[in-house]
C-alpha positions as CSV (number, residue, x, y, z in Angstrom):
1,M,58.7,-40.3,0.9
2,S,56.9,-39.9,4.2
3,N,54.2,-42.5,3.5
4,K,56.9,-45.0,2.4
5,L,58.9,-44.5,5.6
6,N,55.9,-44.7,7.8
7,K,55.4,-48.3,6.6
8,T,58.9,-49.4,7.3
9,S,59.7,-52.0,9.8
10,K,62.0,-51.5,12.8
11,K,64.7,-53.4,10.9
12,E,64.3,-51.1,7.9
13,T,64.2,-48.0,10.1
14,A,67.6,-49.0,11.5
15,S,69.1,-48.7,8.0
16,L,67.7,-45.2,7.4
17,S,70.1,-42.3,7.3
18,L,69.7,-39.3,9.6
19,L,68.3,-37.2,6.7
20,D,65.7,-39.9,5.9
21,V,64.5,-39.9,9.5
22,L,64.3,-36.1,9.5
23,R,62.0,-36.3,6.4
24,D,59.5,-38.5,8.2
25,K,57.6,-36.9,11.0
26,E,56.4,-40.2,12.6
27,I,59.7,-41.9,12.7
28,F,61.4,-38.7,13.8
29,K,59.0,-38.4,16.7
30,T,59.6,-42.0,17.7
31,E,63.4,-41.4,17.7
32,V,63.1,-38.2,19.7
33,L,60.8,-39.8,22.3
34,G,63.3,-42.7,22.5
35,G,66.1,-40.2,23.2
36,I,64.2,-38.4,25.8
37,T,63.1,-41.6,27.5
38,G,66.7,-43.0,27.3
39,F,68.0,-39.8,28.9
40,F,65.5,-39.9,31.8
41,A,66.3,-43.6,32.3
42,I,70.0,-42.8,32.8
43,S,69.7,-39.3,34.2
44,Y,70.5,-40.6,37.7
45,I,74.1,-40.8,36.5
46,L,74.3,-37.0,36.7
47,V,74.0,-37.3,40.5
48,V,75.4,-40.7,41.2
49,N,78.7,-40.4,39.1
50,P,79.8,-37.2,40.8
51,M,79.0,-38.7,44.2
52,I,81.1,-41.8,43.5
53,L,84.0,-39.7,42.1
54,S,83.9,-37.4,45.1
55,D,85.0,-40.3,47.3
56,A,88.2,-40.3,45.2
57,G,88.7,-36.7,46.3
58,M,87.4,-35.0,43.1
59,D,85.3,-31.9,43.3
60,V,81.6,-32.9,43.0
61,H,80.6,-29.7,41.2
62,Q,83.3,-30.1,38.5
63,T,82.6,-33.8,38.0
64,V,78.9,-32.9,37.3
65,F,79.9,-30.8,34.3
66,A,82.5,-33.4,33.3
67,T,79.7,-36.0,33.3
68,I,77.4,-33.8,31.3
69,I,79.9,-32.7,28.7
70,S,81.4,-36.2,28.1
71,S,77.8,-37.5,27.7
72,V,76.9,-34.8,25.3
73,I,80.0,-35.4,23.1
74,G,79.6,-39.2,23.4
75,C,75.9,-39.1,22.3
76,F,76.7,-36.8,19.4
77,I,79.6,-39.0,18.2
78,M,77.3,-42.0,18.5
79,G,74.5,-40.3,16.6
80,F,76.5,-38.6,13.8
81,Y,79.3,-41.1,13.3
82,A,77.7,-44.5,14.1
83,N,74.0,-43.5,13.5
84,S,73.3,-45.9,16.4
85,P,70.6,-45.5,19.1
86,V,72.9,-45.8,22.1
87,V,73.2,-43.3,25.0
88,I,76.8,-42.7,26.2
89,T,77.6,-41.8,29.8
90,P,80.3,-42.4,32.4
91,G,79.8,-46.1,33.3
92,M,78.5,-47.5,36.6
93,G,80.9,-50.1,37.7
94,V,83.8,-48.5,35.9
95,N,83.4,-45.4,38.1
96,A,83.4,-47.7,41.2
97,F,86.6,-49.4,39.9
98,F,88.1,-45.9,39.4
99,T,87.3,-44.8,42.9
100,Y,87.2,-47.7,45.3
101,T,89.7,-50.0,43.6
102,M,92.3,-47.7,42.1
103,V,92.2,-44.7,44.5
104,L,91.0,-46.1,47.8
105,N,92.4,-49.6,47.7
106,M,95.5,-49.3,45.5
107,G,96.5,-45.8,46.8
108,L,96.6,-44.0,43.4
109,S,95.7,-40.3,43.4
110,Y,92.7,-39.4,41.4
111,Q,95.1,-37.7,38.9
112,E,96.9,-41.0,38.5
113,A,93.6,-42.8,38.1
114,L,92.6,-40.4,35.3
115,T,95.9,-41.2,33.7
116,V,95.1,-44.9,33.9
117,S,91.8,-44.1,32.3
118,L,93.6,-42.3,29.5
119,V,96.0,-45.2,28.9
120,S,93.3,-47.8,29.0
121,T,90.9,-45.9,26.6
122,I,93.7,-45.4,24.1
123,A,94.4,-49.1,24.2
124,F,90.7,-49.7,23.8
125,A,90.6,-47.4,20.8
126,L,93.6,-49.2,19.2
127,I,91.7,-52.5,19.5
128,A,88.4,-51.0,18.3
129,F,90.0,-49.6,15.1
130,S,91.8,-52.8,14.3
131,R,90.8,-56.2,12.9
132,F,90.9,-57.6,16.5
133,T,87.3,-56.3,16.9
134,D,86.0,-58.9,14.4
135,I,88.2,-61.6,15.8
136,L,87.0,-61.0,19.4
137,Q,83.4,-60.6,18.4
138,G,83.5,-63.8,16.4
139,G,84.9,-65.6,19.5
140,I,81.8,-65.0,21.6
141,P,79.5,-68.1,21.4
142,D,75.8,-67.3,20.8
143,S,74.8,-68.8,24.2
144,L,77.1,-66.3,25.9
145,K,75.8,-63.4,23.8
146,S,72.2,-64.2,24.9
147,A,73.4,-64.6,28.5
148,I,75.1,-61.2,28.4
149,T,71.8,-59.6,27.4
150,A,69.8,-61.5,30.0
151,G,72.4,-60.8,32.7
152,I,72.4,-57.1,32.0
153,G,68.6,-57.2,32.1
154,L,68.5,-58.9,35.5
155,F,71.1,-56.3,36.7
156,L,68.7,-53.5,35.5
157,V,65.8,-55.2,37.3
158,E,67.9,-55.2,40.5
159,I,68.8,-51.5,40.0
160,G,65.2,-50.6,39.3
161,L,63.9,-52.5,42.4
162,Q,66.5,-50.7,44.6
163,K,65.5,-47.3,43.1
164,A,61.9,-48.2,43.8
165,D,62.8,-49.1,47.4
166,L,61.1,-52.5,46.8
167,I,64.2,-54.3,47.9
168,Q,66.9,-53.3,50.3
169,Q,69.8,-54.9,52.2
170,G,68.4,-57.3,54.8
171,K,69.6,-57.8,58.4
172,N,69.2,-61.6,58.3
173,S,69.3,-62.1,54.6
174,L,71.1,-60.6,51.5
175,L,68.0,-58.7,50.5
176,T,64.6,-58.0,52.0
177,I,61.4,-56.2,50.8
178,G,61.1,-52.5,51.6
179,S,58.5,-51.0,53.9
180,F,55.1,-50.2,52.4
181,K,54.9,-47.2,54.8
182,N,57.5,-45.6,52.5
183,P,55.8,-43.1,50.2
184,S,58.5,-43.5,47.5
185,L,57.8,-47.2,47.3
186,L,54.1,-46.6,46.9
187,L,54.8,-44.0,44.2
188,A,57.1,-46.5,42.4
189,I,54.4,-49.2,42.5
190,F,51.9,-46.7,41.0
191,G,54.4,-45.8,38.3
192,L,55.1,-49.5,37.6
193,I,51.4,-50.4,37.2
194,L,50.8,-47.3,35.1
195,T,53.8,-48.0,32.8
196,I,52.9,-51.7,32.4
197,V,49.4,-50.8,31.4
198,L,50.7,-48.2,28.9
199,Y,53.2,-50.7,27.5
200,I,50.6,-53.5,27.2
201,K,48.2,-51.2,25.5
202,K,51.0,-50.1,23.1
203,V,50.5,-46.5,23.9
204,K,53.0,-44.4,21.9
205,G,55.7,-43.0,24.2
206,N,54.5,-45.3,27.1
207,F,57.8,-45.1,29.1
208,F,58.1,-41.3,28.8
209,I,54.4,-40.8,29.7
210,G,54.9,-43.0,32.7
211,I,57.9,-41.0,33.9
212,V,56.1,-37.7,33.5
213,I,52.8,-38.7,35.2
214,T,54.6,-40.4,38.1
215,T,56.8,-37.3,38.5
216,I,53.7,-35.1,38.6
217,V,52.0,-37.4,41.2
218,G,55.2,-37.3,43.3
219,I,55.2,-33.5,43.2
220,I,51.5,-33.3,44.1
221,F,52.1,-35.5,47.2
222,H,55.5,-34.0,48.0
223,I,57.3,-37.3,47.4
224,H,60.9,-36.7,46.4
225,D,64.4,-38.1,46.8
226,S,66.4,-36.8,49.9
227,G,70.0,-36.0,50.1
228,V,70.5,-35.1,46.4
229,K,73.2,-32.6,46.0
230,T,72.8,-30.1,43.2
231,T,75.2,-27.7,41.6
232,H,74.9,-24.4,39.8
233,L,75.7,-23.1,36.3
234,I,78.1,-20.6,37.8
235,D,80.4,-23.5,38.9
236,I,81.2,-24.1,35.3
237,L,83.4,-21.0,35.3
238,Q,85.9,-23.0,37.3
239,Y,85.6,-26.1,35.2
240,H,88.8,-25.5,33.2
241,K,90.8,-26.6,36.2
242,S,89.6,-30.2,35.7
243,L,90.9,-30.5,32.2
244,F,94.0,-32.6,31.5
245,D,94.4,-33.2,35.2
246,F,96.8,-36.1,34.7
247,S,99.8,-37.3,36.7
248,F,102.4,-39.5,34.8
249,K,105.0,-39.8,37.6
250,N,104.1,-43.4,38.6
251,V,103.3,-44.9,35.2
252,W,105.9,-47.6,35.5
253,T,104.9,-48.8,39.0
254,T,103.2,-52.2,39.5
255,P,99.9,-50.7,40.8
256,F,99.6,-48.4,37.7
257,I,100.3,-51.2,35.2
258,M,97.9,-53.7,36.9
259,A,95.2,-51.0,37.1
260,S,95.7,-50.1,33.4
261,F,95.5,-53.8,32.4
262,S,92.3,-54.4,34.4
263,M,90.6,-51.3,33.3
264,T,91.4,-52.1,29.6
265,M,89.9,-55.6,30.0
266,I,86.8,-54.1,31.7
267,L,86.3,-51.5,29.0
268,V,86.9,-53.7,26.0
269,F,84.9,-56.8,27.0
270,E,82.2,-55.0,28.9
271,S,81.6,-52.7,25.9
272,M,81.7,-55.6,23.5
273,G,79.4,-57.7,25.6
274,L,77.0,-54.9,26.3
275,N,76.7,-53.6,22.8
276,A,76.4,-57.2,21.4
277,G,73.6,-57.7,24.0
278,I,71.5,-54.6,23.5
279,L,72.0,-53.3,19.9
280,P,68.8,-53.8,17.9
281,D,70.9,-53.8,14.7
282,M,74.3,-55.6,14.9
283,K,75.3,-54.1,11.5
284,K,76.1,-51.0,13.6
285,F,78.3,-52.8,16.1
286,K,81.7,-51.8,14.8
287,E,80.9,-48.1,14.6
288,T,79.2,-48.2,18.0
289,F,82.2,-49.9,19.5
290,R,84.5,-47.4,18.0
291,S,82.4,-44.5,19.2
292,V,82.5,-45.7,22.8
293,S,86.4,-46.0,22.6
294,I,86.8,-42.4,21.2
295,T,84.5,-41.0,23.8
296,G,86.4,-42.8,26.6
297,I,89.5,-40.9,25.7
298,I,87.7,-37.6,25.7
299,S,86.1,-38.3,29.0
300,S,89.5,-38.9,30.6
301,I,90.6,-35.5,29.3
302,L,87.4,-33.9,30.6
303,G,88.0,-35.2,34.1
304,T,85.7,-38.1,34.7
305,S,85.9,-41.9,34.7
306,P,85.5,-43.6,31.3
307,T,82.2,-43.5,29.4
308,V,80.3,-46.6,28.2
309,S,77.2,-47.5,26.4
310,A,74.3,-47.2,28.8
311,A,72.3,-50.4,29.2
312,E,69.3,-48.1,29.9
313,S,69.4,-47.2,26.2
314,V,67.1,-50.2,25.8
315,A,64.3,-48.0,27.2
316,G,64.5,-46.0,24.0
317,F,64.7,-49.1,21.8
318,Q,61.4,-50.3,23.4
319,L,59.7,-47.3,21.9
320,G,60.9,-48.2,18.5
321,A,64.0,-45.9,18.3
322,R,66.6,-47.4,15.9
323,T,68.8,-44.6,14.6
324,G,71.3,-42.0,15.8
325,I,68.6,-39.4,16.1
326,M,67.8,-41.0,19.5
327,S,71.5,-40.6,20.6
328,I,71.6,-37.0,19.4
329,T,68.3,-36.2,21.2
330,A,69.7,-37.7,24.4
331,G,72.9,-35.6,23.9
332,I,70.7,-32.4,23.6
333,M,68.9,-33.4,26.8
334,F,72.2,-33.7,28.6
335,L,73.2,-30.3,27.2
336,L,70.0,-28.7,28.4
337,S,70.4,-30.3,31.8
338,T,73.4,-28.0,32.3
339,F,70.9,-25.1,32.7
340,F,68.4,-27.1,34.8
341,I,70.8,-29.2,36.9
342,S,69.3,-27.8,40.1
343,F,65.9,-29.1,39.1
344,L,66.9,-32.6,38.2
345,D,65.8,-33.9,41.6
346,L,62.2,-33.0,40.6
347,V,62.2,-36.4,38.8
348,P,62.2,-38.9,41.6
349,Q,63.9,-42.3,41.4
350,A,60.5,-43.8,41.9
351,A,59.5,-42.4,38.5
352,I,62.6,-43.8,36.7
353,A,62.6,-47.2,38.5
354,P,59.5,-48.7,36.6
355,V,61.2,-48.0,33.2
356,I,64.4,-49.7,34.3
357,I,62.5,-52.7,35.8
358,I,60.4,-53.3,32.6
359,T,63.3,-52.8,30.3
360,G,65.3,-55.4,32.3
361,A,62.4,-57.9,32.2
362,L,62.2,-57.6,28.4
363,M,65.9,-58.2,28.1
364,L,65.6,-61.4,30.2
365,S,63.5,-62.9,27.4
366,N,66.8,-63.7,25.6
367,L,67.1,-66.7,27.9
368,K,64.7,-68.6,25.6
369,T,67.4,-68.7,22.8
370,I,69.8,-70.7,25.0
371,N,69.7,-74.5,24.8
372,M,69.1,-75.4,28.4
373,D,69.1,-79.1,27.6
374,D,72.9,-78.8,26.8
375,F,74.5,-78.2,30.2
376,A,77.8,-77.3,28.6
377,E,76.1,-74.4,26.9
378,W,73.7,-73.5,29.7
379,F,76.0,-73.5,32.8
380,P,78.6,-70.8,31.5
381,A,75.6,-68.7,30.4
382,F,74.0,-69.2,33.8
383,L,77.1,-67.9,35.6
384,I,77.0,-64.7,33.5
385,V,73.2,-64.2,34.2
386,V,73.4,-64.6,38.0
387,L,76.9,-63.1,38.7
388,I,76.4,-59.8,36.8
389,P,73.6,-58.7,39.2
390,L,74.9,-60.5,42.3
391,T,78.4,-58.9,42.0
392,G,77.2,-55.6,40.6
393,S,79.8,-55.9,37.9
394,I,79.2,-56.8,34.2
395,S,82.9,-57.6,33.8
396,I,83.1,-60.1,36.6
397,G,80.0,-61.9,35.3
398,L,81.5,-62.1,31.9
399,A,84.8,-63.3,33.3
400,F,83.3,-66.3,35.1
401,G,81.2,-67.2,32.1
402,F,84.0,-67.1,29.6
403,V,86.4,-68.9,31.9
404,A,83.9,-71.7,32.6
405,Y,82.9,-72.1,28.9
406,P,86.0,-74.1,27.6
407,I,86.3,-76.0,30.9
408,V,82.8,-77.3,30.8
409,K,83.1,-78.0,27.1
410,I,86.3,-80.1,27.5
411,F,84.8,-82.3,30.3
412,N,81.6,-82.7,28.3
413,G,83.6,-84.2,25.4
414,Q,83.0,-81.2,23.1
415,I,86.6,-80.0,22.8
416,K,86.3,-79.6,19.0
417,S,83.6,-76.9,19.4
418,I,86.1,-74.7,21.3
419,S,87.8,-72.1,19.0
420,T,91.3,-70.7,19.5
421,I,89.8,-67.3,20.4
422,N,87.7,-69.0,23.1
423,Y,90.8,-70.2,24.8
424,I,92.5,-66.8,24.5
425,L,89.4,-65.0,25.9
426,S,89.2,-67.5,28.7
427,G,92.9,-67.0,29.6
428,L,92.6,-63.2,29.5
429,F,89.5,-63.2,31.7
430,L,91.2,-65.6,34.1
431,I,94.2,-63.3,34.3
432,N,91.8,-60.4,34.9
433,L,90.0,-62.2,37.7
434,I,93.3,-63.0,39.4
435,M,94.6,-59.5,39.1
436,T,91.3,-58.1,40.3
437,A,91.5,-60.3,43.4
438,M,95.0,-59.1,44.1
439,L,94.2,-55.4,43.8
C-alpha cells in the first residue's frame, strides 16, 4: 500500500481518504509539513485579528481565544468533512469591515455587529447548501477565475512586502522602499533568499525550514517584532462571557439591514472566488465552501468576526499537501498555540514574510491562462488583479471586475457570450458597491 501511494501524483493524492494518507508515511509527512507551514504563514492572525476587533471595543484577551477556537473548529471541519487542505481563520478584510465600517462608521455596537455576522453567515450557509452554489460557480468566467487567483497572489505579495518592511507608506508617493538600516528588513531579505534557494532546489519542507532558520537567526541577533501584545492561558477562565454576545434590538433598522446585505455579499463571493482561485482540487469545492459557511456561524457564536479560507493556505499546497490532514494539522497547531500564545512573538514577521511573498508570486502565474489579446476578457480580469491589492479588499476587486465584464462584452459586440447569471452577479456586485459607498 505504502509503495503504491508514494508513487501517486499530486492529483491522485488529493483523492485519497484520510485513512489512506495515514497509511503512507511520506504522504502523511508532506501533509503535516503543509499544515505546519500553513499555520505559521497565517499565525499573524492570532495577534492582528484581536487588535482590529479591540478597536470595536472588544476585549483583546477574549478575542485571542475566540480567534484560536474558531480556527481550530474550522480546520477540523474542513479536514474531517471536506478532506480539503484549507486553513480556516477569521478573515482579514472581513474583520476590518466588522470594526471600521459597521461599528465605527455605522455606529453599531460590537454586539450588534456580531448579530450581523450571525445573520450573514446563516444566509451564507443557506446558499452553500443549496443548488445556488452550482449556479453561481458556473457563472464565473474562466478569465475572472484566473484573475481572482492572480489578484489574491498580488495581494499576498503586498502583505509579505509590508511584513518584511521592504515597502511602507511614502510621504510623496503611495509606497516607498523601507530603510536598509532596519534589522527586520535585512532579516527578511536573508529569509527570502534562503527560502527561494530551498524552493528552487526542491528541498522537502522548504517553506517551513525557511521560517525556522530565519526565526533562529532573528533570536540570535535579537531581531523581533515590537508592540506585540500577548495574553495568558488564565484569561480563558473568563472567556465564557464572550459566548452568544448578541444584540437583536435594532435588527429592523436600515444600518443593520444594509450591513447584513453587504457582509453576506462579501462572505459568499469572496469565499467563492478565493476557493475557486486557490483549491488544488476543484472536486472539493462544494464541501470546502460549505465548511467555510458552517464555521462562520460558529465563529459568530464564539465572539469573533466571520472565518474564511486563508489565502496563505497555498503555502501548504506548495509543499505538496492535498488532503484534509493538512487542515487538521493546522487545527492542532492552533490548539497548541493556546498554551504557547505568549511565545508566538518569537516568530518574527520577517520570518513569515518570505513564505507569503513567494506564495503570492506563484499564484500570479495564473495570468498566463488569460487571453490578453481579447481586451473584453483581459480588462475585467485586470481590474480584479490590480484593485484587490490596491484597495486591500478581495470583495471590492471582485465587484469591479464582475461589474465591468458584461459592460465591456456588450460594447465589444460579444453580447451572446454573456450568461444570465453574469448579469445577475454584475447587478448584485453593483448594488454592493453602491451600498458600501453609502455606509
